[in-house]
Backbone as JSON, one array per atom type, in Angstrom:
{
  "sequence": "MVELRTEDTCAFQNFMRMPPAMFDEVVQRLTPRLTKANTNFRPSLEPGLKVALTLCHLASGTTYRSMQYGWRVPHNTISIVVREVVQAIIEEYKEELLQCPSTEEGWKKVTEQLYQRWNFPHTVGAIDGKHVAWQSASQLTVLLSQLQGFFSIILFAMVDADYKFMYIDASGNGSSSDAQVYNASDLKGGLERNLIVGFPDPEPLPNDTQDVPYFIVGDDTFSLTTYLMKPYTSKYLTREERIFNYRLSRARRVVENAFGILANRFQVLLTTMLHRQRP",
  "N": [[6.62, -20.21, -19.69], [4.86, -22.3, -18.93], [6.47, -24.56, -18.8], [8.37, -23.73, -16.78], [6.61, -23.61, -14.63], [5.86, -26.27, -14.16], [8.34, -27.68, -13.85], [10.11, -26.19, -12.04], [8.87, -25.0, -9.44], [9.68, -23.15, -7.43], [11.16, -21.21, -8.8], [9.17, -20.32, -10.47], [7.5, -19.17, -8.55], [9.18, -17.14, -7.53], [9.37, -15.58, -9.89], [6.74, -14.9, -10.41], [5.77, -13.88, -7.97], [4.08, -15.46, -6.49], [2.7, -18.67, -5.56], [2.08, -21.58, -7.87], [-0.61, -22.64, -7.38], [-1.93, -20.35, -6.33], [-1.66, -18.53, -8.36], [-3.3, -19.75, -10.18], [-5.75, -19.46, -9.08], [-6.08, -16.63, -8.91], [-6.16, -16.08, -11.68], [-8.49, -17.43, -12.43], [-10.53, -16.02, -10.92], [-10.24, -13.59, -12.11], [-10.7, -13.91, -14.69], [-13.48, -13.45, -15.81], [-13.44, -10.61, -15.88], [-11.42, -9.86, -17.63], [-11.57, -11.37, -19.89], [-11.79, -10.94, -23.57], [-13.37, -10.56, -26.7], [-12.33, -12.07, -29.75], [-11.13, -10.25, -32.69], [-11.45, -9.25, -36.09], [-8.9, -8.45, -36.81], [-7.05, -9.2, -34.96], [-6.45, -12.0, -32.44], [-7.74, -12.04, -29.06], [-5.72, -11.59, -26.08], [-5.06, -14.34, -23.88], [-6.53, -14.71, -20.71], [-4.84, -15.66, -18.67], [-2.29, -15.13, -19.71], [-2.31, -12.38, -19.58], [-2.44, -11.96, -16.94], [0.0, -13.05, -16.16], [1.81, -11.37, -17.65], [1.46, -8.99, -16.32], [1.88, -9.39, -13.47], [4.71, -10.07, -13.77], [5.8, -7.72, -14.72], [5.17, -6.04, -12.54], [6.63, -7.37, -10.41], [9.3, -7.44, -10.97], [9.9, -4.8, -12.25], [10.6, -4.65, -14.71], [10.92, -2.99, -17.82], [8.44, -2.17, -20.4], [9.25, -2.18, -23.07], [11.51, -3.95, -22.68], [10.38, -6.21, -22.03], [8.83, -7.01, -24.2], [10.36, -8.53, -25.98], [10.81, -11.1, -24.81], [8.37, -11.95, -24.17], [7.08, -11.77, -26.54], [5.01, -9.94, -27.16], [3.71, -6.91, -28.17], [5.04, -3.85, -26.95], [3.45, -1.65, -26.42], [0.95, -2.88, -26.29], [1.44, -4.4, -23.94], [1.55, -2.35, -22.09], [-1.09, -1.44, -22.14], [-2.39, -3.87, -21.25], [-1.41, -4.11, -18.76], [-2.53, -2.13, -17.2], [-5.21, -2.59, -17.48], [-5.42, -5.25, -16.15], [-4.44, -4.63, -13.48], [-6.61, -2.87, -12.62], [-8.7, -4.57, -12.71], [-7.69, -6.51, -10.75], [-8.07, -4.62, -8.5], [-10.8, -4.1, -8.32], [-11.69, -6.67, -8.11], [-10.72, -7.66, -5.61], [-10.58, -5.55, -3.59], [-12.6, -5.15, -1.79], [-12.3, -7.49, -0.22], [-9.64, -7.73, 0.71], [-8.53, -5.29, 1.53], [-9.32, -3.41, 4.0], [-10.4, -1.74, 6.85], [-10.95, -2.76, 10.33], [-14.32, -3.51, 11.26], [-15.62, -3.62, 13.55], [-15.91, -3.18, 17.17], [-14.4, -5.13, 18.41], [-12.73, -6.02, 16.47], [-10.99, -3.76, 16.01], [-9.9, -3.53, 18.59], [-8.41, -5.93, 18.56], [-6.41, -5.41, 16.74], [-5.19, -3.34, 18.3], [-4.2, -4.75, 20.53], [-2.46, -6.55, 19.45], [-0.41, -4.87, 18.74], [0.28, -3.82, 21.03], [1.23, -5.92, 22.43], [3.5, -6.69, 20.96], [4.99, -4.34, 20.52], [4.89, -2.82, 22.86], [3.23, -0.64, 23.25], [0.58, 0.73, 24.02], [-3.15, 1.08, 23.08], [-3.05, 1.64, 20.45], [-4.24, 1.87, 17.23], [-3.21, 1.75, 14.72], [-0.53, 2.43, 12.25], [0.67, 5.04, 10.56], [2.06, 6.46, 7.44], [3.79, 7.79, 4.61], [4.81, 7.07, 1.28], [6.96, 7.89, -1.37], [6.2, 7.4, -4.77], [7.74, 7.0, -7.67], [7.07, 8.45, -10.99], [6.79, 8.81, -14.69], [5.86, 11.05, -16.99], [4.37, 12.61, -19.97], [2.69, 14.7, -19.53], [1.89, 18.14, -19.2], [0.88, 18.84, -16.74], [2.56, 17.69, -14.88], [4.41, 19.3, -13.81], [3.29, 20.14, -11.49], [3.95, 17.98, -9.79], [6.67, 17.89, -9.54], [9.83, 17.28, -8.02], [12.58, 18.31, -5.79], [14.45, 16.43, -6.09], [14.47, 15.87, -8.57], [12.66, 14.17, -9.82], [9.3, 13.02, -10.78], [6.36, 12.41, -8.83], [3.85, 10.43, -6.95], [2.25, 10.33, -3.75], [2.07, 7.49, -1.95], [-0.1, 6.97, 0.6], [-0.53, 5.31, 3.77], [-2.15, 3.24, 6.27], [-1.14, 0.8, 8.69], [-1.44, -2.34, 10.17], [-0.23, -4.39, 12.95], [0.7, -6.77, 11.74], [1.82, -5.95, 9.47], [-0.15, -5.55, 7.57], [-2.02, -3.71, 5.12], [-4.43, -1.43, 6.17], [-5.72, 0.79, 5.37], [-5.43, 2.92, 2.5], [-4.14, 5.62, 0.5], [-3.71, 7.2, -2.61], [-3.81, 9.57, -3.82], [-2.33, 11.89, -3.49], [-0.14, 14.39, -4.52], [3.29, 14.49, -5.41], [4.61, 16.8, -4.43], [3.34, 17.41, -2.09], [3.4, 17.08, 1.4], [3.45, 14.38, 3.79], [1.84, 14.87, 5.91], [0.06, 16.74, 4.74], [-1.28, 15.17, 2.81], [-2.45, 13.32, 4.61], [-4.13, 15.06, 6.04], [-6.16, 15.76, 4.14], [-7.39, 13.48, 3.78], [-9.89, 10.73, 3.87], [-9.51, 9.24, 6.09], [-8.61, 10.86, 8.3], [-10.83, 12.55, 8.36], [-12.8, 10.83, 9.13], [-11.89, 10.0, 11.66], [-11.76, 12.42, 12.98], [-14.44, 13.29, 13.04], [-15.72, 10.98, 14.31], [-16.57, 8.91, 12.81], [-15.73, 6.5, 12.07], [-16.43, 3.17, 11.63], [-17.36, 1.03, 14.33], [-15.19, 2.03, 15.9], [-13.35, 1.99, 18.95], [-14.54, 3.26, 22.16], [-13.03, 5.66, 24.39], [-10.87, 4.37, 26.81], [-9.28, 3.23, 29.93], [-5.67, 3.23, 30.19], [-3.32, 0.63, 30.3], [-2.88, -0.52, 33.87], [-3.99, 1.91, 34.84], [-6.51, 4.37, 35.64], [-7.69, 6.48, 34.39], [-9.66, 7.4, 31.57], [-8.51, 7.16, 28.16], [-8.31, 8.13, 24.94], [-8.5, 5.96, 22.08], [-5.94, 5.67, 19.47], [-4.05, 6.5, 16.34], [-0.66, 6.2, 15.29], [2.06, 8.25, 14.33], [4.86, 10.1, 12.51], [7.0, 12.89, 13.41], [6.0, 14.91, 11.58], [3.43, 15.14, 11.42], [0.38, 16.51, 13.05], [-0.36, 16.74, 16.54], [-3.06, 15.32, 17.96], [-5.96, 14.11, 19.78], [-6.45, 11.75, 18.62], [-4.2, 11.0, 17.29], [-1.06, 10.19, 17.83], [2.28, 11.45, 18.29], [6.02, 11.65, 18.12], [7.71, 13.39, 20.91], [9.17, 16.49, 20.41], [10.98, 18.23, 21.41], [14.22, 19.65, 22.13], [15.57, 18.73, 24.37], [14.89, 16.13, 26.46], [13.16, 14.5, 28.95], [13.77, 11.47, 30.82], [11.53, 9.83, 30.82], [10.27, 10.88, 28.61], [12.01, 10.16, 26.6], [11.9, 7.4, 26.66], [9.02, 7.08, 25.91], [9.21, 8.22, 23.24], [10.88, 6.37, 22.01], [9.37, 3.97, 22.21], [7.14, 4.55, 20.78], [8.3, 5.07, 18.38], [9.05, 2.45, 17.7], [6.57, 1.19, 17.49], [5.59, 2.79, 15.39], [7.21, 2.05, 13.27], [6.29, -0.13, 11.99], [4.77, 0.48, 9.83], [6.76, 1.59, 7.93], [8.17, -0.75, 7.57], [6.25, -2.23, 6.33], [5.98, -0.98, 3.91], [8.61, -1.48, 3.0], [8.52, -4.14, 2.66], [6.49, -4.43, 0.7], [7.69, -3.0, -1.51], [9.85, -4.57, -1.9], [8.8, -7.08, -2.73], [7.12, -6.16, -4.98], [8.85, -4.91, -7.18], [8.65, -2.83, -9.07], [7.72, -0.51, -7.81], [10.23, 0.51, -6.94], [11.32, 1.63, -9.14], [11.17, 4.1, -11.81], [8.1, 4.56, -12.78], [6.54, 4.19, -15.97], [3.67, 5.43, -16.6], [0.88, 7.05, -17.29], [-0.86, 9.29, -15.33], [-4.0, 9.02, -14.08], [-6.82, 11.2, -14.71]],
  "CA": [[5.94, -20.23, -18.45], [4.28, -23.74, -18.57], [7.65, -25.44, -18.28], [8.77, -23.18, -15.48], [5.67, -23.9, -13.59], [5.85, -27.83, -13.86], [9.72, -28.06, -13.62], [10.68, -25.33, -10.92], [7.85, -24.21, -8.8], [10.27, -22.23, -6.74], [11.45, -20.3, -9.7], [7.81, -19.68, -10.75], [7.08, -18.17, -7.41], [10.03, -15.99, -7.56], [9.09, -14.88, -11.11], [5.44, -14.41, -10.25], [5.46, -13.55, -6.56], [3.09, -16.36, -5.83], [2.83, -20.24, -6.05], [1.15, -21.85, -9.1], [-1.81, -22.61, -7.01], [-2.52, -18.98, -6.09], [-1.88, -17.84, -9.6], [-4.44, -20.26, -10.89], [-6.98, -18.82, -8.37], [-6.17, -15.25, -9.34], [-6.54, -16.09, -13.01], [-9.93, -17.97, -12.42], [-11.28, -14.97, -10.51], [-10.14, -12.5, -12.94], [-11.07, -14.27, -16.09], [-14.59, -12.83, -16.29], [-13.2, -9.21, -16.21], [-10.3, -9.93, -18.55], [-12.05, -12.01, -21.38], [-12.33, -10.27, -24.62], [-13.83, -11.15, -27.97], [-11.41, -11.92, -30.81], [-11.52, -9.34, -33.7], [-10.83, -9.71, -37.54], [-7.46, -8.0, -36.9], [-6.07, -10.04, -34.06], [-7.01, -12.78, -31.57], [-7.32, -11.41, -27.76], [-4.79, -12.33, -25.37], [-5.72, -15.15, -22.91], [-6.45, -14.04, -19.26], [-3.68, -16.12, -17.89], [-1.15, -14.45, -20.09], [-2.41, -11.0, -19.19], [-1.97, -11.88, -15.56], [1.45, -13.23, -16.07], [2.62, -10.22, -18.07], [1.26, -7.8, -15.39], [2.86, -9.86, -12.41], [6.13, -10.14, -14.25], [6.31, -6.23, -14.72], [5.2, -5.48, -11.08], [7.46, -8.11, -9.49], [10.8, -7.07, -11.48], [9.98, -3.49, -12.68], [11.26, -4.53, -16.15], [10.11, -1.95, -18.83], [7.6, -2.9, -21.39], [10.03, -2.47, -24.27], [12.39, -5.01, -22.48], [9.45, -7.54, -21.95], [8.17, -7.47, -25.63], [11.07, -9.7, -26.72], [10.71, -12.38, -24.14], [6.93, -12.41, -24.16], [6.45, -11.71, -27.84], [3.91, -9.07, -27.19], [4.27, -5.39, -28.43], [5.13, -2.9, -25.63], [2.28, -0.75, -26.32], [-0.09, -3.85, -25.94], [1.6, -4.79, -22.59], [1.04, -1.25, -21.21], [-2.67, -1.47, -21.96], [-2.8, -4.94, -20.42], [-0.98, -3.98, -17.14], [-3.55, -1.25, -16.63], [-6.37, -3.46, -17.42], [-5.32, -6.25, -14.97], [-4.41, -3.96, -12.19], [-7.84, -2.33, -12.41], [-9.38, -5.9, -12.47], [-7.4, -6.9, -9.39], [-8.62, -3.75, -7.54], [-12.16, -4.33, -8.46], [-12.08, -8.03, -7.59], [-10.11, -7.97, -4.25], [-10.46, -4.55, -2.69], [-13.37, -5.32, -0.55], [-11.79, -8.65, 0.62], [-8.33, -7.73, 1.32], [-8.0, -3.93, 2.0], [-10.39, -2.84, 4.75], [-10.23, -1.52, 8.3], [-11.94, -3.54, 11.07], [-15.65, -2.96, 11.31], [-16.32, -3.81, 14.76], [-14.98, -2.66, 18.13], [-13.59, -6.18, 18.75], [-11.69, -5.93, 15.49], [-10.13, -2.64, 16.39], [-9.13, -3.92, 19.89], [-7.55, -6.99, 18.29], [-5.29, -4.71, 16.16], [-4.54, -2.76, 19.34], [-3.65, -5.76, 21.58], [-1.22, -7.14, 18.86], [0.51, -3.67, 18.71], [0.76, -3.55, 22.39], [2.0, -7.23, 22.71], [4.69, -6.76, 20.07], [5.74, -3.08, 20.66], [4.78, -2.44, 24.03], [2.6, 0.6, 23.07], [-1.06, 0.65, 24.16], [-4.25, 2.02, 22.71], [-2.7, 2.07, 19.18], [-5.02, 1.14, 16.24], [-2.5, 1.61, 13.42], [0.58, 3.32, 12.09], [0.45, 5.9, 9.18], [3.25, 7.1, 6.89], [3.71, 7.96, 3.15], [5.88, 6.7, 0.44], [6.92, 8.49, -2.76], [6.23, 6.48, -5.98], [8.23, 7.91, -8.86], [6.56, 8.0, -12.3], [7.19, 9.67, -15.72], [4.71, 11.44, -17.86], [4.75, 13.63, -20.81], [1.81, 15.83, -19.37], [2.44, 19.4, -18.7], [0.56, 18.91, -15.34], [3.68, 16.98, -13.9], [5.15, 20.31, -13.11], [2.83, 20.25, -10.1], [4.32, 16.85, -9.08], [7.92, 17.82, -9.54], [10.45, 17.34, -6.59], [13.89, 18.89, -5.79], [15.37, 15.38, -6.36], [14.51, 15.66, -10.12], [11.58, 13.16, -10.41], [7.91, 13.34, -10.45], [5.95, 11.34, -7.96], [2.78, 10.59, -6.13], [2.51, 9.93, -2.48], [1.24, 6.36, -1.44], [-0.3, 7.25, 2.08], [-1.16, 4.21, 4.19], [-2.29, 2.91, 7.61], [-0.84, -0.58, 8.72], [-1.6, -3.02, 11.46], [0.84, -5.24, 13.61], [1.1, -7.79, 10.84], [2.19, -5.27, 8.19], [-1.17, -5.52, 6.65], [-2.47, -2.4, 4.74], [-5.84, -1.32, 6.43], [-6.25, 2.0, 4.42], [-4.54, 3.52, 1.55], [-4.65, 6.85, -0.34], [-2.81, 7.61, -3.6], [-4.33, 10.74, -4.46], [-1.63, 13.08, -3.05], [1.15, 14.47, -5.46], [4.65, 14.33, -4.59], [4.92, 18.11, -3.93], [2.7, 17.59, -0.82], [3.84, 16.41, 2.57], [2.67, 13.41, 4.17], [0.78, 15.34, 6.67], [-1.08, 17.44, 4.03], [-2.09, 14.01, 2.23], [-3.38, 12.81, 5.74], [-5.17, 16.14, 6.35], [-7.09, 15.81, 3.01], [-7.86, 12.05, 3.65], [-11.05, 10.35, 4.47], [-9.24, 8.66, 7.37], [-8.67, 11.95, 9.22], [-12.05, 13.16, 8.36], [-13.59, 10.01, 9.9], [-11.36, 10.15, 13.08], [-12.18, 13.75, 13.49], [-15.84, 13.36, 13.21], [-16.26, 9.94, 14.98], [-17.3, 8.37, 11.87], [-15.1, 5.23, 11.85], [-17.35, 2.14, 12.08], [-16.75, 0.21, 15.38], [-13.94, 2.46, 16.62], [-13.7, 1.85, 20.45], [-14.6, 4.39, 22.97], [-11.82, 5.9, 25.31], [-10.74, 3.3, 28.08], [-8.02, 3.58, 30.83], [-4.48, 2.59, 29.72], [-3.13, -0.5, 31.37], [-2.5, -0.1, 35.11], [-4.4, 3.24, 35.08], [-7.9, 4.5, 35.76], [-8.21, 7.56, 33.43], [-9.96, 7.14, 30.08], [-7.68, 7.73, 27.07], [-8.86, 7.74, 23.53], [-7.6, 5.14, 21.08], [-5.12, 6.62, 18.48], [-3.08, 6.14, 15.48], [0.75, 6.75, 15.52], [2.76, 8.82, 13.18], [6.19, 10.73, 12.85], [6.83, 14.34, 13.87], [5.48, 15.76, 10.6], [1.88, 15.13, 11.83], [0.01, 17.34, 14.14], [-0.89, 16.1, 17.53], [-4.49, 15.4, 18.29], [-6.42, 13.18, 20.64], [-6.59, 10.58, 18.15], [-2.98, 10.84, 16.74], [0.21, 10.43, 18.82], [3.56, 11.76, 17.56], [6.99, 11.91, 19.16], [8.27, 14.52, 21.49], [10.2, 17.0, 19.48], [11.84, 19.18, 22.26], [15.72, 19.01, 22.18], [16.01, 18.2, 25.73], [13.86, 15.33, 26.82], [13.26, 13.61, 30.21], [14.02, 10.04, 30.65], [10.14, 9.24, 30.48], [9.87, 11.28, 27.32], [12.85, 9.37, 25.68], [11.16, 6.18, 26.5], [7.93, 7.22, 25.11], [9.62, 8.33, 21.79], [11.44, 5.03, 21.72], [8.41, 2.97, 22.14], [6.36, 5.07, 19.79], [8.93, 4.81, 17.02], [8.84, 0.96, 17.38], [5.22, 0.88, 16.97], [5.31, 3.31, 14.05], [8.02, 1.35, 12.32], [5.47, -1.33, 11.21], [4.23, 1.01, 8.31], [8.07, 1.6, 7.11], [8.59, -2.09, 7.27], [5.22, -2.86, 5.39], [6.38, -0.36, 2.61], [9.79, -2.11, 2.53], [8.22, -5.61, 2.11], [5.8, -4.26, -0.58], [8.54, -2.69, -2.65], [10.72, -5.8, -2.22], [8.07, -8.11, -3.61], [6.75, -5.67, -6.22], [10.05, -3.9, -7.47], [8.25, -1.68, -9.98], [7.75, 0.48, -6.92], [11.58, 0.92, -6.8], [11.72, 2.25, -10.41], [10.28, 5.25, -12.3], [7.12, 3.82, -13.59], [6.09, 4.72, -17.12], [2.38, 5.4, -16.67], [0.18, 8.39, -17.36], [-1.62, 9.5, -14.06], [-5.38, 9.28, -14.43], [-7.31, 12.44, -14.3]],
  "C": [[5.37, -21.59, -17.89], [5.41, -24.54, -18.08], [8.17, -24.93, -16.95], [7.84, -23.62, -14.43], [5.76, -25.46, -13.31], [7.26, -28.3, -13.48], [10.38, -27.34, -12.28], [9.64, -24.5, -10.4], [8.54, -23.04, -8.05], [10.65, -20.85, -7.63], [10.3, -19.53, -10.24], [7.4, -18.74, -9.77], [7.91, -17.09, -7.45], [9.77, -14.98, -8.76], [7.58, -14.15, -10.91], [5.01, -13.65, -8.97], [4.42, -14.29, -5.88], [3.19, -17.76, -6.35], [1.93, -20.41, -7.09], [-0.31, -21.87, -8.64], [-2.68, -21.28, -6.94], [-2.6, -18.31, -7.41], [-3.13, -18.33, -10.29], [-5.68, -19.64, -10.28], [-7.2, -17.42, -8.79], [-6.79, -15.19, -10.86], [-8.1, -16.4, -13.16], [-10.78, -16.79, -12.01], [-11.27, -13.79, -11.48], [-10.64, -12.6, -14.41], [-12.4, -13.53, -16.63], [-14.34, -11.29, -16.69], [-12.19, -8.99, -17.46], [-10.8, -10.49, -20.0], [-12.49, -11.03, -22.36], [-12.54, -11.01, -25.75], [-12.66, -11.09, -28.93], [-11.98, -10.93, -32.01], [-10.92, -9.91, -35.01], [-9.38, -9.43, -37.66], [-6.53, -8.83, -36.15], [-6.77, -10.88, -32.94], [-6.72, -11.98, -30.18], [-6.38, -12.42, -27.05], [-5.53, -13.21, -24.27], [-5.51, -14.51, -21.42], [-5.27, -14.37, -18.46], [-2.46, -15.36, -18.3], [-1.2, -12.99, -19.74], [-2.0, -10.82, -17.68], [-0.59, -12.03, -15.34], [2.29, -12.08, -16.43], [2.6, -9.16, -16.96], [2.2, -8.19, -14.09], [4.34, -9.79, -12.75], [6.54, -8.67, -14.02], [6.24, -5.77, -13.18], [6.24, -6.08, -10.11], [8.97, -7.41, -9.98], [10.89, -5.55, -11.79], [10.6, -3.53, -14.05], [10.31, -3.64, -16.91], [9.49, -2.91, -19.83], [8.48, -3.27, -22.51], [10.88, -3.7, -23.98], [11.51, -6.26, -22.54], [9.07, -7.97, -23.36], [8.95, -8.59, -26.13], [11.05, -10.9, -26.08], [9.41, -12.99, -24.24], [6.45, -12.46, -25.6], [5.15, -11.0, -27.99], [4.37, -7.6, -27.22], [4.15, -4.56, -27.13], [3.98, -2.11, -25.44], [1.01, -1.67, -25.92], [0.12, -4.18, -24.49], [1.18, -3.51, -21.58], [-0.42, -1.16, -21.02], [-3.12, -2.7, -21.14], [-2.47, -4.82, -18.94], [-2.11, -3.09, -16.6], [-4.8, -1.97, -16.41], [-6.39, -4.37, -16.28], [-5.25, -5.55, -13.61], [-5.71, -3.41, -11.73], [-8.71, -3.47, -12.07], [-9.16, -6.39, -11.1], [-8.03, -6.06, -8.31], [-9.97, -4.07, -7.33], [-12.56, -5.85, -7.69], [-11.81, -8.18, -6.07], [-10.24, -6.9, -3.09], [-11.39, -4.65, -1.51], [-13.16, -6.45, 0.38], [-10.61, -8.33, 1.22], [-8.01, -6.4, 1.91], [-9.21, -3.36, 2.68], [-9.98, -2.75, 6.26], [-11.35, -2.38, 8.99], [-13.3, -2.76, 11.12], [-16.48, -3.04, 12.52], [-15.28, -3.48, 15.92], [-13.91, -3.88, 18.64], [-12.4, -6.15, 17.7], [-10.66, -4.94, 15.78], [-9.2, -3.13, 17.66], [-8.21, -5.01, 19.5], [-6.26, -6.3, 17.74], [-4.55, -4.03, 17.37], [-3.62, -3.66, 20.36], [-2.47, -6.35, 20.78], [-0.1, -6.06, 18.85], [1.13, -3.76, 20.05], [1.69, -4.88, 22.83], [3.39, -7.19, 21.95], [5.56, -5.52, 20.28], [5.7, -2.39, 21.93], [4.24, -0.84, 24.07], [1.13, 0.58, 22.89], [-1.94, 1.53, 23.32], [-3.97, 2.41, 20.99], [-3.47, 1.16, 18.06], [-4.42, 0.98, 14.92], [-1.42, 2.5, 13.31], [0.42, 3.93, 10.64], [1.86, 6.37, 8.76], [2.96, 7.12, 5.29], [4.88, 7.56, 2.5], [5.89, 7.3, -0.93], [6.99, 7.39, -3.8], [6.49, 7.44, -7.18], [7.57, 7.46, -10.15], [7.05, 9.06, -13.32], [6.01, 9.8, -16.61], [5.08, 12.58, -18.74], [3.6, 14.86, -20.55], [2.42, 17.14, -18.74], [1.94, 19.57, -17.18], [1.55, 18.28, -14.31], [4.4, 18.09, -13.28], [4.58, 20.51, -11.6], [3.34, 19.16, -9.16], [5.95, 16.85, -8.83], [8.57, 18.11, -8.04], [11.76, 17.88, -6.79], [14.81, 17.7, -6.35], [15.33, 15.18, -7.93], [13.56, 14.67, -10.8], [10.33, 13.56, -10.21], [7.32, 12.08, -9.73], [4.53, 11.64, -7.42], [2.99, 10.05, -4.81], [1.44, 8.68, -2.09], [1.05, 6.49, 0.15], [-0.99, 5.84, 2.67], [-1.31, 4.04, 5.79], [-2.03, 1.35, 7.79], [-1.04, -1.05, 10.18], [-0.3, -3.73, 11.98], [1.4, -6.28, 12.65], [1.53, -7.15, 9.49], [1.29, -5.33, 7.2], [-1.84, -4.07, 6.38], [-4.03, -2.31, 5.12], [-6.44, -0.15, 5.54], [-5.11, 2.61, 3.54], [-5.11, 4.71, 0.81], [-3.51, 7.2, -1.33], [-3.08, 8.69, -4.33], [-3.39, 11.96, -4.19], [-0.51, 13.12, -4.14], [2.29, 14.66, -4.75], [5.08, 15.82, -4.1], [4.35, 18.2, -2.56], [3.46, 16.81, 0.12], [2.98, 15.24, 2.93], [1.47, 13.94, 5.11], [-0.24, 16.06, 5.83], [-1.84, 16.11, 3.23], [-3.06, 13.41, 3.51], [-4.41, 13.78, 6.04], [-6.43, 16.07, 5.48], [-7.87, 14.32, 3.01], [-9.27, 11.8, 4.36], [-10.77, 9.82, 5.99], [-9.25, 9.87, 8.46], [-10.01, 12.5, 9.52], [-13.1, 12.24, 9.33], [-13.13, 9.95, 11.4], [-11.88, 11.32, 13.83], [-13.7, 13.79, 13.86], [-16.6, 12.13, 13.81], [-17.13, 9.18, 13.99], [-16.77, 6.81, 11.54], [-15.9, 4.07, 12.55], [-16.64, 1.22, 13.21], [-15.5, 0.78, 16.23], [-14.27, 2.51, 17.99], [-13.65, 3.21, 21.15], [-13.25, 4.54, 23.86], [-11.98, 4.85, 26.42], [-9.34, 3.7, 28.73], [-6.94, 2.63, 29.96], [-4.08, 1.32, 30.81], [-2.43, -0.02, 32.61], [-2.92, 1.42, 35.49], [-5.97, 3.28, 35.13], [-8.5, 5.58, 34.91], [-8.55, 7.18, 32.02], [-8.98, 7.96, 29.2], [-8.13, 7.24, 25.71], [-7.81, 6.9, 22.82], [-7.12, 6.07, 20.06], [-4.33, 5.82, 17.51], [-1.72, 6.77, 15.77], [1.34, 7.17, 14.3], [4.22, 9.63, 13.44], [5.81, 12.17, 13.26], [6.29, 15.33, 12.79], [4.09, 15.98, 10.8], [1.62, 16.09, 12.89], [-0.56, 16.47, 15.28], [-2.2, 16.34, 17.77], [-4.79, 14.12, 19.39], [-6.46, 11.84, 20.02], [-5.33, 10.16, 17.13], [-1.77, 11.06, 17.67], [1.51, 10.66, 17.95], [4.65, 11.88, 18.62], [7.2, 13.43, 19.89], [9.29, 15.13, 20.55], [11.13, 18.01, 20.24], [13.4, 18.59, 22.12], [16.12, 18.4, 23.38], [14.83, 17.4, 26.32], [14.14, 14.71, 28.21], [13.46, 12.23, 29.82], [12.6, 9.36, 30.1], [9.96, 9.63, 28.94], [10.65, 10.49, 26.26], [12.16, 8.03, 25.48], [9.97, 6.12, 25.65], [8.34, 7.36, 23.62], [10.15, 7.11, 21.28], [10.27, 3.96, 21.28], [7.44, 3.28, 20.99], [7.01, 4.87, 18.45], [8.94, 3.28, 16.63], [7.5, 0.59, 16.9], [5.06, 1.5, 15.57], [6.16, 2.66, 13.0], [7.27, 0.24, 11.44], [5.1, -0.76, 9.82], [5.57, 1.14, 7.43], [8.31, 0.13, 6.76], [7.59, -2.61, 6.27], [5.65, -2.15, 3.93], [7.58, -1.09, 2.1], [9.45, -3.59, 1.96], [7.41, -5.49, 0.86], [6.72, -3.9, -1.65], [9.58, -3.83, -2.88], [10.06, -6.85, -2.99], [7.66, -7.41, -4.82], [7.77, -4.51, -6.58], [9.79, -2.75, -8.28], [8.1, -0.5, -8.95], [9.17, 1.23, -6.6], [12.0, 1.75, -8.01], [10.92, 3.48, -10.71], [9.31, 4.65, -13.07], [6.61, 4.73, -14.69], [4.51, 4.69, -17.4], [1.91, 6.86, -16.67], [-0.74, 8.41, -16.14], [-3.13, 9.68, -14.68], [-5.9, 10.51, -14.05], [-8.2, 12.35, -13.14]]
}
C-alpha cells in the first residue's frame, strides 16, 4: 500500500475510493477510536491498516477469505476489524455528513435545486429503498427471506438534488415493502406531526396564489398525502397528468441515481454480505 500510494495515486484512489490526503484525514480522525493496546499474545493492528482493510472490502466486495492472503491478516480478524471501523466511521461522521437541513432556508435551498434541475417545485427530497443482500446462519433469517432466494435488509433513504443522503433507515427486513419501512420511520412521523425542524410552511407554487404544502416524492408504492407526492396510477391519463408523472419521475430518479452511485463506489452492496445482523 505504501508503494502504491507514492508511485500511483490514481491506482490508490481506485483501490481505496479516496485520494491519499483524504485517507490520511480519515485515519487521523479515527485513530482515537481504533487504537488498541498490544497483548501478550499478539500486537494490535495499526489504525491505518484497519481503515485500509475496511475500505478495500467495501470498495471491491472481496470476501474476507480472499483478502487474508494479500493482506496477511486472518479472515476472522478482518471480519472483526471491518465491523469495528464501520462503527467508528458512523460515530465520527454521522452528525457531520448525514443530516437534514435544520432551517427553513436550508430546506428551501434543496427545493430550489430540485426545481431548477428537474422542473418540479416544492420538493424537499426523494425517497426510495434498496435491498441489501446478506448471509447469516441465524434462524431468524426466515423472516428476511425473499422469493429470489436471498436474505436482505432494506436501505431506505431520502436524497437531495446533489445525490446526497439526508436521511437513512436500515431497520427494515427484506420481506417488507418500501412503503412499510417508510410508514414505520421517524421521517414519516416527523412529517405527519410537523416535527421536522425548520420545515417550511405552505406557500404558493410558481405562478400561482394558492398555498401548497412542501413535500417529498416517491413512487406509486407509497400512499398519497399532503406531504408525499406520487404518480397518477390510472390507466388512462390526460396530457397534464402524463406531464406531471414525467416530471415527478425525473425528480424522484435522483434517489435511484444516488443508490447507483453508492453501489458503484462501494461494490460490497452488490454482493451478498457475510455479516450477522445486529439484534
